[in-house]
C-alpha positions in Angstrom: -0.1 0.2 0.1 1.6 3.2 -1.5 1.3 6.5 1.1 -1.4 8.9 0.5 -0.4 12.7 -0.5 -2.0 14.8 2.5 -3.4 17.7 2.1 -4.1 20.5 4.6 -7.0 23.4 4.5 -5.4 26.9 2.7 -7.5 28.0 5.8 -4.9 26.3 8.0 -3.0 28.6 11.1 0.7 28.3 10.7 1.3 27.0 13.9 0.1 23.2 12.7 -2.8 23.4 14.2 -5.2 21.7 12.4 -6.0 18.4 10.6 -5.1 17.1 7.1 -7.2 14.6 4.5 -5.9 12.0 2.4 -6.4 13.1 -1.0 -8.6 10.0 -1.4 -10.7 11.1 0.6 -11.1 8.2 2.9 -8.9 8.9 6.3 -7.9 12.4 8.3 -5.0 12.9 10.7 -3.8 15.3 12.9 -1.1 17.6 11.3 1.1 17.8 14.0 1.4 14.3 14.2 2.3 13.2 10.5 3.2 9.3 11.9 0.4 8.8 14.4 -3.6 7.3 14.4 -5.8 7.8 11.1 -9.6 8.8 11.1 -10.2 6.5 8.6 -14.0 8.1 7.0 -16.8 6.0 4.5 -16.8 8.7 1.8 -20.3 8.6 0.6 -22.0 7.9 4.3 -19.6 11.3 5.2 -20.8 13.0 2.0 -24.5 11.8 2.7 -24.7 13.3 6.4 -23.0 16.9 5.0 -26.1 16.7 2.7 -28.5 16.7 5.5 -26.6 19.3 7.3 -25.8 17.0 10.3 -23.0 19.8 10.9 -24.7 22.4 10.6 -24.3 24.6 13.3 -26.8 26.4 15.0 
Protein backbone atom coordinates (compact mmCIF):
# COMPACT_ATOMS: atom_id res chain seq x y z
CA UNK A 1 0.00 0.00 0.00
CA UNK A 2 1.40 3.40 -0.96
CA UNK A 3 1.34 6.41 1.33
CA UNK A 4 -1.46 8.82 0.32
CA UNK A 5 -0.87 12.45 -0.51
CA UNK A 6 -2.06 14.57 2.41
CA UNK A 7 -3.81 17.91 1.88
CA UNK A 8 -4.03 20.75 4.39
CA UNK A 9 -6.70 23.44 4.28
CA UNK A 10 -5.66 26.79 2.89
CA UNK A 11 -7.34 28.23 6.02
CA UNK A 12 -4.97 26.37 8.36
CA UNK A 13 -2.89 28.37 10.81
CA UNK A 14 0.90 28.55 10.61
CA UNK A 15 1.14 26.95 14.08
CA UNK A 16 0.25 23.56 12.58
CA UNK A 17 -2.94 23.17 14.61
CA UNK A 18 -5.10 21.63 11.93
CA UNK A 19 -6.08 18.38 10.32
CA UNK A 20 -5.10 16.97 6.96
CA UNK A 21 -7.20 14.86 4.64
CA UNK A 22 -5.87 12.13 2.36
CA UNK A 23 -6.21 12.92 -1.34
CA UNK A 24 -8.43 9.82 -1.59
CA UNK A 25 -10.74 11.53 0.97
CA UNK A 26 -10.98 8.38 3.08
CA UNK A 27 -8.64 9.31 5.95
CA UNK A 28 -7.96 12.26 8.27
CA UNK A 29 -4.95 12.89 10.51
CA UNK A 30 -3.56 15.51 12.90
CA UNK A 31 -1.01 17.64 11.06
CA UNK A 32 1.10 17.94 14.23
CA UNK A 33 1.47 14.13 14.42
CA UNK A 34 1.69 12.82 10.84
CA UNK A 35 2.91 9.40 12.02
CA UNK A 36 0.12 9.15 14.57
CA UNK A 37 -3.33 7.59 14.25
CA UNK A 38 -5.58 8.18 11.27
CA UNK A 39 -9.33 8.36 11.25
CA UNK A 40 -10.73 6.30 8.39
CA UNK A 41 -13.87 7.73 6.80
CA UNK A 42 -16.62 6.12 4.72
CA UNK A 43 -16.75 8.82 2.03
CA UNK A 44 -20.27 8.16 0.79
CA UNK A 45 -21.74 8.18 4.31
CA UNK A 46 -19.83 11.37 5.17
CA UNK A 47 -21.04 13.21 2.05
CA UNK A 48 -24.60 12.07 2.72
CA UNK A 49 -24.40 13.39 6.32
CA UNK A 50 -23.09 16.75 5.08
CA UNK A 51 -25.93 17.01 2.54
CA UNK A 52 -28.46 16.20 5.29
CA UNK A 53 -27.06 19.05 7.40
CA UNK A 54 -25.80 16.86 10.23
CA UNK A 55 -22.75 19.10 10.74
CA UNK A 56 -24.57 22.43 10.48
CA UNK A 57 -24.25 24.74 13.45
CA UNK A 58 -27.37 26.22 14.96
